[in-house]
A tleap script that builds the chain and sets N, CA, C and O, in Angstrom:
source leaprc.protein.ff14SB
mol = sequence {
  NMET SER VAL LEU THR LYS PRO GLY THR ARG
  LEU ARG SER THR ALA CYS THR THR GLU VAL
  ILE VAL VAL ALA GLY ALA ALA ASP ALA ASP
  LEU ARG CYS GLY GLY ALA SER MET THR ASP
  ALA LYS ALA ASP GLN PRO PRO HIE GLY ALA
  PRO ALA ALA PRO PHE ASP GLY GLY THR GLN
  ILE GLY LYS ARG TYR VAL HIE GLU GLY THR
  GLY LEU GLU VAL LEU CYS VAL ARG ALA GLY
  ALA GLY SER LEU ALA VAL GLY ALA GLU PRO
  LEU VAL LEU LYS SER ALA LYS PRO LEU PRO
  ALA SER CASP
}
set mol.1.N position { -51.395 160.206 118.027 }
set mol.1.CA position { -52.348 160.522 116.986 }
set mol.1.C position { -52.808 161.970 117.161 }
set mol.1.O position { -53.324 162.331 118.218 }
set mol.2.N position { -52.631 162.768 116.168 }
set mol.2.CA position { -53.026 164.172 116.229 }
set mol.2.C position { -54.487 164.326 115.841 }
set mol.2.O position { -54.993 163.607 114.979 }
set mol.3.N position { -55.155 165.265 116.483 }
set mol.3.CA position { -56.525 165.616 116.126 }
set mol.3.C position { -56.555 167.092 115.791 }
set mol.3.O position { -55.725 167.864 116.271 }
set mol.4.N position { -57.508 167.481 114.973 }
set mol.4.CA position { -57.653 168.879 114.596 }
set mol.4.C position { -58.116 169.678 115.807 }
set mol.4.O position { -59.163 169.387 116.384 }
set mol.5.N position { -57.344 170.672 116.188 }
set mol.5.CA position { -57.683 171.485 117.354 }
set mol.5.C position { -58.036 172.901 116.926 }
set mol.5.O position { -57.525 173.879 117.472 }
set mol.6.N position { -58.913 172.992 115.947 }
set mol.6.CA position { -59.408 174.278 115.457 }
set mol.6.C position { -60.480 174.782 116.420 }
set mol.6.O position { -61.298 173.987 116.884 }
set mol.7.N position { -60.503 176.077 116.735 }
set mol.7.CA position { -61.531 176.601 117.630 }
set mol.7.C position { -62.934 176.196 117.178 }
set mol.7.O position { -63.278 176.299 116.001 }
set mol.8.N position { -63.736 175.734 118.139 }
set mol.8.CA position { -65.087 175.290 117.857 }
set mol.8.C position { -65.218 173.782 117.723 }
set mol.8.O position { -66.330 173.253 117.744 }
set mol.9.N position { -64.088 173.079 117.586 }
set mol.9.CA position { -64.124 171.629 117.447 }
set mol.9.C position { -64.498 170.992 118.777 }
set mol.9.O position { -63.955 171.355 119.820 }
set mol.10.N position { -65.425 170.043 118.738 }
set mol.10.CA position { -65.845 169.327 119.940 }
set mol.10.C position { -65.206 167.940 119.911 }
set mol.10.O position { -65.331 167.199 118.936 }
set mol.11.N position { -64.514 167.608 121.007 }
set mol.11.CA position { -63.797 166.336 121.095 }
set mol.11.C position { -64.269 165.531 122.291 }
set mol.11.O position { -64.738 166.089 123.283 }
set mol.12.N position { -64.140 164.213 122.189 }
set mol.12.CA position { -64.576 163.309 123.252 }
set mol.12.C position { -63.440 162.349 123.590 }
set mol.12.O position { -62.673 161.935 122.722 }
set mol.13.N position { -63.353 162.009 124.872 }
set mol.13.CA position { -62.354 161.065 125.339 }
set mol.13.C position { -62.743 159.652 124.934 }
set mol.13.O position { -63.926 159.323 124.848 }
set mol.14.N position { -61.739 158.821 124.684 }
set mol.14.CA position { -61.990 157.407 124.418 }
set mol.14.C position { -61.766 156.574 125.676 }
set mol.14.O position { -61.934 155.355 125.655 }
set mol.15.N position { -61.381 157.239 126.783 }
set mol.15.CA position { -61.106 156.521 128.029 }
set mol.15.C position { -62.120 156.817 129.131 }
set mol.15.O position { -62.192 156.082 130.116 }
set mol.16.N position { -62.908 157.890 128.978 }
set mol.16.CA position { -63.893 158.260 130.009 }
set mol.16.C position { -64.976 159.123 129.375 }
set mol.16.O position { -65.087 159.176 128.150 }
set mol.17.N position { -65.756 159.784 130.179 }
set mol.17.CA position { -66.889 160.566 129.677 }
set mol.17.C position { -66.556 162.016 129.343 }
set mol.17.O position { -67.453 162.771 128.968 }
set mol.18.N position { -65.307 162.425 129.466 }
set mol.18.CA position { -64.908 163.821 129.225 }
set mol.18.C position { -65.185 164.253 127.787 }
set mol.18.O position { -64.888 163.529 126.836 }
set mol.19.N position { -65.763 165.452 127.649 }
set mol.19.CA position { -65.930 166.104 126.354 }
set mol.19.C position { -65.475 167.543 126.491 }
set mol.19.O position { -65.724 168.189 127.509 }
set mol.20.N position { -64.795 168.050 125.444 }
set mol.20.CA position { -64.289 169.421 125.459 }
set mol.20.C position { -64.600 170.100 124.142 }
set mol.20.O position { -64.837 169.451 123.123 }
set mol.21.N position { -64.594 171.429 124.188 }
set mol.21.CA position { -64.664 172.256 122.985 }
set mol.21.C position { -63.385 173.065 122.930 }
set mol.21.O position { -62.984 173.669 123.925 }
set mol.22.N position { -62.739 173.080 121.769 }
set mol.22.CA position { -61.506 173.851 121.595 }
set mol.22.C position { -61.867 175.329 121.527 }
set mol.22.O position { -62.690 175.741 120.710 }
set mol.23.N position { -61.237 176.127 122.400 }
set mol.23.CA position { -61.486 177.567 122.460 }
set mol.23.C position { -60.421 178.332 121.687 }
set mol.23.O position { -60.737 179.295 120.988 }
set mol.24.N position { -59.171 177.919 121.803 }
set mol.24.CA position { -58.060 178.583 121.115 }
set mol.24.C position { -57.026 177.545 120.730 }
set mol.24.O position { -56.887 176.511 121.384 }
set mol.25.N position { -56.302 177.835 119.661 }
set mol.25.CA position { -55.278 176.924 119.160 }
set mol.25.C position { -55.697 176.425 117.793 }
set mol.25.O position { -56.797 175.893 117.639 }
set mol.26.N position { -54.840 176.588 116.801 }
set mol.26.CA position { -55.242 176.242 115.438 }
set mol.26.C position { -54.361 175.194 114.800 }
set mol.26.O position { -54.438 174.997 113.587 }
set mol.27.N position { -53.536 174.520 115.555 }
set mol.27.CA position { -52.652 173.507 114.987 }
set mol.27.C position { -53.122 172.119 115.389 }
set mol.27.O position { -53.900 171.958 116.330 }
set mol.28.N position { -52.638 171.123 114.662 }
set mol.28.CA position { -52.910 169.749 115.067 }
set mol.28.C position { -52.121 169.480 116.347 }
set mol.28.O position { -50.979 169.919 116.481 }
set mol.29.N position { -52.729 168.765 117.278 }
set mol.29.CA position { -52.067 168.453 118.545 }
set mol.29.C position { -52.455 167.046 118.963 }
set mol.29.O position { -53.520 166.547 118.599 }
set mol.30.N position { -51.594 166.425 119.718 }
set mol.30.CA position { -51.852 165.085 120.250 }
set mol.30.C position { -52.609 165.254 121.562 }
set mol.30.O position { -52.074 164.982 122.636 }
set mol.31.N position { -53.864 165.708 121.466 }
set mol.31.CA position { -54.679 165.950 122.656 }
set mol.31.C position { -55.175 164.619 123.197 }
set mol.31.O position { -55.772 163.821 122.475 }
set mol.32.N position { -54.917 164.396 124.480 }
set mol.32.CA position { -55.280 163.142 125.130 }
set mol.32.C position { -56.081 163.397 126.395 }
set mol.32.O position { -56.001 164.466 127.000 }
set mol.33.N position { -56.846 162.401 126.774 }
set mol.33.CA position { -57.576 162.434 128.037 }
set mol.33.C position { -57.477 161.048 128.650 }
set mol.33.O position { -57.820 160.053 128.012 }
set mol.34.N position { -57.012 160.986 129.874 }
set mol.34.CA position { -56.847 159.699 130.532 }
set mol.34.C position { -55.721 158.871 129.934 }
set mol.34.O position { -55.660 157.660 130.148 }
set mol.35.N position { -54.830 159.512 129.187 }
set mol.35.CA position { -53.718 158.822 128.554 }
set mol.35.C position { -54.027 158.306 127.162 }
set mol.35.O position { -53.134 157.792 126.488 }
set mol.36.N position { -55.283 158.430 126.709 }
set mol.36.CA position { -55.690 157.955 125.386 }
set mol.36.C position { -56.064 159.139 124.499 }
set mol.36.O position { -56.548 160.158 124.991 }
set mol.37.N position { -55.840 159.005 123.202 }
set mol.37.CA position { -56.164 160.073 122.259 }
set mol.37.C position { -57.650 160.380 122.264 }
set mol.37.O position { -58.485 159.497 122.460 }
set mol.38.N position { -57.965 161.654 122.042 }
set mol.38.CA position { -59.362 162.079 121.959 }
set mol.38.C position { -59.818 161.937 120.510 }
set mol.38.O position { -59.002 161.881 119.590 }
set mol.39.N position { -61.134 161.880 120.326 }
set mol.39.CA position { -61.713 161.714 119.004 }
set mol.39.C position { -62.818 162.738 118.794 }
set mol.39.O position { -63.262 163.384 119.744 }
set mol.40.N position { -63.256 162.885 117.566 }
set mol.40.CA position { -64.356 163.790 117.253 }
set mol.40.C position { -65.583 163.353 118.038 }
set mol.40.O position { -65.887 162.161 118.104 }
set mol.41.N position { -66.289 164.305 118.631 }
set mol.41.CA position { -67.456 163.989 119.460 }
set mol.41.C position { -68.578 163.365 118.647 }
set mol.41.O position { -69.441 162.691 119.209 }
set mol.42.N position { -68.583 163.575 117.335 }
set mol.42.CA position { -69.614 163.003 116.478 }
set mol.42.C position { -69.362 161.532 116.168 }
set mol.42.O position { -70.270 160.828 115.726 }
set mol.43.N position { -68.136 161.063 116.396 }
set mol.43.CA position { -67.804 159.672 116.107 }
set mol.43.C position { -68.611 158.750 117.013 }
set mol.43.O position { -68.762 159.012 118.206 }
set mol.44.N position { -69.119 157.689 116.447 }
set mol.44.CA position { -69.935 156.744 117.204 }
set mol.44.C position { -69.021 155.697 117.838 }
set mol.44.O position { -69.024 154.527 117.453 }
set mol.45.N position { -68.241 156.147 118.816 }
set mol.45.CA position { -67.283 155.274 119.489 }
set mol.45.C position { -67.421 155.473 120.992 }
set mol.45.O position { -66.970 156.496 121.508 }
set mol.46.N position { -68.027 154.534 121.713 }
set mol.46.CA position { -68.188 154.694 123.156 }
set mol.46.C position { -66.839 154.587 123.870 }
set mol.46.O position { -65.920 153.943 123.366 }
set mol.47.N position { -66.721 155.217 125.042 }
set mol.47.CA position { -65.482 155.098 125.811 }
set mol.47.C position { -65.197 153.636 126.146 }
set mol.47.O position { -66.105 152.859 126.439 }
set mol.48.N position { -63.928 153.287 126.096 }
set mol.48.CA position { -63.514 151.935 126.456 }
set mol.48.C position { -62.307 152.021 127.370 }
set mol.48.O position { -61.474 152.916 127.221 }
set mol.49.N position { -62.207 151.111 128.303 }
set mol.49.CA position { -61.099 151.132 129.243 }
set mol.49.C position { -61.327 152.144 130.344 }
set mol.49.O position { -62.451 152.565 130.616 }
set mol.50.N position { -60.238 152.516 130.962 }
set mol.50.CA position { -60.276 153.476 132.065 }
set mol.50.C position { -59.052 154.374 131.958 }
set mol.50.O position { -58.054 153.990 131.347 }
set mol.51.N position { -59.118 155.563 132.545 }
set mol.51.CA position { -57.954 156.451 132.515 }
set mol.51.C position { -56.740 155.795 133.171 }
set mol.51.O position { -56.854 155.128 134.200 }
set mol.52.N position { -55.582 156.000 132.555 }
set mol.52.CA position { -54.339 155.430 133.065 }
set mol.52.C position { -53.627 156.445 133.958 }
set mol.52.O position { -53.666 157.648 133.701 }
set mol.53.N position { -52.979 155.944 135.010 }
set mol.53.CA position { -52.173 156.813 135.875 }
set mol.53.C position { -50.990 157.316 135.061 }
set mol.53.O position { -50.470 156.540 134.260 }
set mol.54.N position { -50.541 158.509 135.197 }
set mol.54.CA position { -50.930 159.589 136.101 }
set mol.54.C position { -52.002 160.501 135.512 }
set mol.54.O position { -52.206 161.607 136.013 }
set mol.55.N position { -52.695 160.056 134.452 }
set mol.55.CA position { -53.705 160.885 133.779 }
set mol.55.C position { -55.117 160.551 134.259 }
set mol.55.O position { -56.050 160.490 133.459 }
set mol.56.N position { -55.267 160.335 135.559 }
set mol.56.CA position { -56.565 159.973 136.119 }
set mol.56.C position { -57.039 160.977 137.162 }
set mol.56.O position { -57.748 160.622 138.103 }
set mol.57.N position { -56.637 162.243 136.985 }
set mol.57.CA position { -56.996 163.290 137.949 }
set mol.57.C position { -58.375 163.883 137.744 }
set mol.57.O position { -58.883 164.574 138.627 }
set mol.58.N position { -58.994 163.629 136.598 }
set mol.58.CA position { -60.340 164.118 136.336 }
set mol.58.C position { -60.382 165.501 135.713 }
set mol.58.O position { -59.416 166.262 135.767 }
set mol.59.N position { -61.533 165.806 135.118 }
set mol.59.CA position { -61.802 167.126 134.551 }
set mol.59.C position { -63.075 167.667 135.183 }
set mol.59.O position { -63.926 166.906 135.642 }
set mol.60.N position { -63.194 168.982 135.201 }
set mol.60.CA position { -64.343 169.637 135.824 }
set mol.60.C position { -65.146 170.381 134.765 }
set mol.60.O position { -64.590 171.129 133.961 }
set mol.61.N position { -66.450 170.171 134.775 }
set mol.61.CA position { -67.323 170.824 133.806 }
set mol.61.C position { -67.277 172.345 133.987 }
set mol.61.O position { -67.264 172.854 135.108 }
set mol.62.N position { -67.253 173.048 132.860 }
set mol.62.CA position { -67.263 174.507 132.886 }
set mol.62.C position { -65.901 175.139 133.093 }
set mol.62.O position { -65.793 176.365 133.103 }
set mol.63.N position { -64.867 174.346 133.257 }
set mol.63.CA position { -63.513 174.880 133.481 }
set mol.63.C position { -62.729 174.869 132.181 }
set mol.63.O position { -62.947 174.029 131.308 }
set mol.64.N position { -61.806 175.826 132.071 }
set mol.64.CA position { -60.919 175.913 130.910 }
set mol.64.C position { -59.556 175.341 131.280 }
set mol.64.O position { -59.049 175.554 132.382 }
set mol.65.N position { -58.986 174.623 130.347 }
set mol.65.CA position { -57.671 174.016 130.526 }
set mol.65.C position { -56.773 174.514 129.398 }
set mol.65.O position { -57.206 174.612 128.250 }
set mol.66.N position { -55.510 174.831 129.733 }
set mol.66.CA position { -54.583 175.391 128.750 }
set mol.66.C position { -53.280 174.602 128.721 }
set mol.66.O position { -52.874 173.975 129.700 }
set mol.67.N position { -52.637 174.664 127.540 }
set mol.67.CA position { -51.297 174.103 127.355 }
set mol.67.C position { -50.411 175.263 126.933 }
set mol.67.O position { -50.552 175.800 125.835 }
set mol.68.N position { -49.509 175.640 127.806 }
set mol.68.CA position { -48.684 176.833 127.579 }
set mol.68.C position { -47.831 176.725 126.318 }
set mol.68.O position { -47.673 177.713 125.601 }
set mol.69.N position { -47.284 175.561 126.036 }
set mol.69.CA position { -46.379 175.392 124.902 }
set mol.69.C position { -47.020 175.621 123.549 }
set mol.69.O position { -46.381 176.177 122.655 }
set mol.70.N position { -48.260 175.209 123.377 }
set mol.70.CA position { -48.934 175.322 122.084 }
set mol.70.C position { -49.987 176.418 122.046 }
set mol.70.O position { -50.443 176.792 120.966 }
set mol.71.N position { -50.381 176.940 123.202 }
set mol.71.CA position { -51.441 177.938 123.254 }
set mol.71.C position { -52.826 177.318 123.155 }
set mol.71.O position { -53.819 178.034 123.027 }
set mol.72.N position { -52.899 176.002 123.212 }
set mol.72.CA position { -54.181 175.309 123.138 }
set mol.72.C position { -55.000 175.579 124.394 }
set mol.72.O position { -54.484 175.491 125.508 }
set mol.73.N position { -56.274 175.908 124.213 }
set mol.73.CA position { -57.187 176.136 125.325 }
set mol.73.C position { -58.486 175.415 125.015 }
set mol.73.O position { -59.045 175.568 123.929 }
set mol.74.N position { -58.969 174.623 125.978 }
set mol.74.CA position { -60.216 173.885 125.800 }
set mol.74.C position { -61.152 174.169 126.963 }
set mol.74.O position { -60.714 174.483 128.069 }
set mol.75.N position { -62.451 174.056 126.695 }
set mol.75.CA position { -63.492 174.217 127.706 }
set mol.75.C position { -64.131 172.852 127.914 }
set mol.75.O position { -64.572 172.217 126.956 }
set mol.76.N position { -64.183 172.402 129.156 }
set mol.76.CA position { -64.774 171.112 129.477 }
set mol.76.C position { -66.296 171.250 129.508 }
set mol.76.O position { -66.836 172.033 130.289 }
set mol.77.N position { -66.992 170.479 128.647 }
set mol.77.CA position { -68.455 170.539 128.604 }
set mol.77.C position { -69.096 169.290 129.200 }
set mol.77.O position { -70.308 169.256 129.410 }
set mol.78.N position { -68.303 168.276 129.470 }
set mol.78.CA position { -68.777 167.079 130.180 }
set mol.78.C position { -67.597 166.548 130.983 }
set mol.78.O position { -66.547 166.221 130.430 }
set mol.79.N position { -67.790 166.467 132.295 }
set mol.79.CA position { -66.719 166.029 133.196 }
set mol.79.C position { -66.455 164.536 133.039 }
set mol.79.O position { -67.299 163.779 132.559 }
set mol.80.N position { -65.264 164.140 133.459 }
set mol.80.CA position { -64.893 162.732 133.406 }
set mol.80.C position { -63.750 162.430 134.351 }
set mol.80.O position { -63.236 163.325 135.022 }
set mol.81.N position { -63.352 161.168 134.405 }
set mol.81.CA position { -62.316 160.711 135.329 }
set mol.81.C position { -60.900 160.950 134.818 }
set mol.81.O position { -59.957 160.948 135.609 }
set mol.82.N position { -60.732 161.155 133.515 }
set mol.82.CA position { -59.398 161.357 132.950 }
set mol.82.C position { -58.978 162.811 132.997 }
set mol.82.O position { -59.820 163.708 133.043 }
set mol.83.N position { -57.660 163.048 132.985 }
set mol.83.CA position { -57.150 164.414 132.917 }
set mol.83.C position { -56.584 164.653 131.518 }
set mol.83.O position { -56.194 163.713 130.826 }
set mol.84.N position { -56.544 165.930 131.111 }
set mol.84.CA position { -56.166 166.316 129.759 }
set mol.84.C position { -54.665 166.537 129.634 }
set mol.84.O position { -54.006 166.981 130.575 }
set mol.85.N position { -54.133 166.217 128.445 }
set mol.85.CA position { -52.712 166.406 128.176 }
set mol.85.C position { -52.499 166.547 126.676 }
set mol.85.O position { -53.307 166.076 125.876 }
set mol.86.N position { -51.404 167.199 126.304 }
set mol.86.CA position { -50.921 167.192 124.927 }
set mol.86.C position { -49.710 166.290 124.964 }
set mol.86.O position { -48.671 166.660 125.510 }
set mol.87.N position { -49.834 165.102 124.383 }
set mol.87.CA position { -48.796 164.090 124.517 }
set mol.87.C position { -48.705 163.684 125.977 }
set mol.87.O position { -49.687 163.223 126.559 }
set mol.88.N position { -47.531 163.853 126.571 }
set mol.88.CA position { -47.346 163.523 127.988 }
set mol.88.C position { -47.375 164.762 128.880 }
set mol.88.O position { -47.246 164.645 130.099 }
set mol.89.N position { -47.545 165.960 128.284 }
set mol.89.CA position { -47.562 167.203 129.051 }
set mol.89.C position { -48.987 167.558 129.465 }
set mol.89.O position { -49.829 167.804 128.601 }
set mol.90.N position { -49.276 167.589 130.766 }
set mol.90.CA position { -50.649 167.870 131.212 }
set mol.90.C position { -51.074 169.305 130.934 }
set mol.90.O position { -50.261 170.229 130.963 }
set mol.91.N position { -52.365 169.473 130.665 }
set mol.91.CA position { -52.960 170.800 130.564 }
set mol.91.C position { -53.252 171.265 131.983 }
set mol.91.O position { -53.567 170.458 132.858 }
set mol.92.N position { -53.145 172.560 132.203 }
set mol.92.CA position { -53.389 173.099 133.541 }
set mol.92.C position { -54.705 173.857 133.547 }
set mol.92.O position { -55.135 174.397 132.528 }
set mol.93.N position { -55.332 173.887 134.708 }
set mol.93.CA position { -56.576 174.615 134.900 }
set mol.93.C position { -56.284 176.099 134.771 }
set mol.93.O position { -55.391 176.619 135.440 }
set mol.94.N position { -57.035 176.787 133.909 }
set mol.94.CA position { -56.828 178.216 133.709 }
set mol.94.C position { -57.414 178.967 134.894 }
set mol.94.O position { -58.558 178.742 135.291 }
set mol.95.N position { -56.614 179.855 135.444 }
set mol.95.CA position { -57.087 180.623 136.598 }
set mol.95.C position { -57.920 181.811 136.120 }
set mol.95.O position { -57.724 182.322 135.018 }
set mol.96.N position { -58.826 182.227 136.950 }
set mol.96.CA position { -59.687 183.362 136.651 }
set mol.96.C position { -58.890 184.662 136.716 }
set mol.96.O position { -57.983 184.806 137.536 }
set mol.97.N position { -59.236 185.596 135.850 }
set mol.97.CA position { -58.597 186.900 135.902 }
set mol.97.C position { -59.141 187.660 137.103 }
set mol.97.O position { -60.345 187.630 137.361 }
set mol.98.N position { -58.276 188.334 137.836 }
set mol.98.CA position { -58.772 189.105 138.988 }
set mol.98.C position { -59.612 190.291 138.514 }
set mol.98.O position { -59.300 190.932 137.510 }
set mol.99.N position { -60.658 190.560 139.241 }
set mol.99.CA position { -61.498 191.701 138.923 }
set mol.99.C position { -60.833 192.992 139.398 }
set mol.99.O position { -60.116 192.992 140.399 }
set mol.100.N position { -61.068 194.078 138.689 }
set mol.100.CA position { -60.471 195.339 139.142 }
set mol.100.C position { -61.066 195.762 140.475 }
set mol.100.O position { -62.222 195.476 140.787 }
set mol.101.N position { -60.258 196.437 141.233 }
set mol.101.CA position { -60.715 196.914 142.548 }
set mol.101.C position { -61.759 198.014 142.351 }
set mol.101.O position { -61.637 198.853 141.459 }
set mol.102.N position { -62.765 197.992 143.187 }
set mol.102.CA position { -63.764 199.054 143.117 }
set mol.102.C position { -63.386 200.154 144.093 }
set mol.102.O position { -62.776 199.891 145.130 }
set mol.103.N position { -63.738 201.348 143.769 }
set mol.103.CA position { -63.358 202.478 144.627 }
set mol.103.C position { -64.424 202.809 145.606 }
set mol.103.O position { -64.266 203.735 146.402 }
savepdb mol mol.pdb
quit
């Protein structure tokens, strides 16, 4: 099931407490958390079930996750037990840019 991944969209997991905001990426994507499709954060649908293996690695609040193939980037605003993926391809934690050396 594809969800709108327009920048600014807030999404919630249906398998755990994870919530994200889309930072980059303007196409529909099968964004999942814990192996289950994510839904609009405004939807009145509480999480049900539990994250399925191998998508049970968890998310960290304040961290950005990216999918190289689609350019999708999300910011985690509420941590949870499920890990993020587009379909079966996991999103990876975005590394910080190195600061320039000071003289």
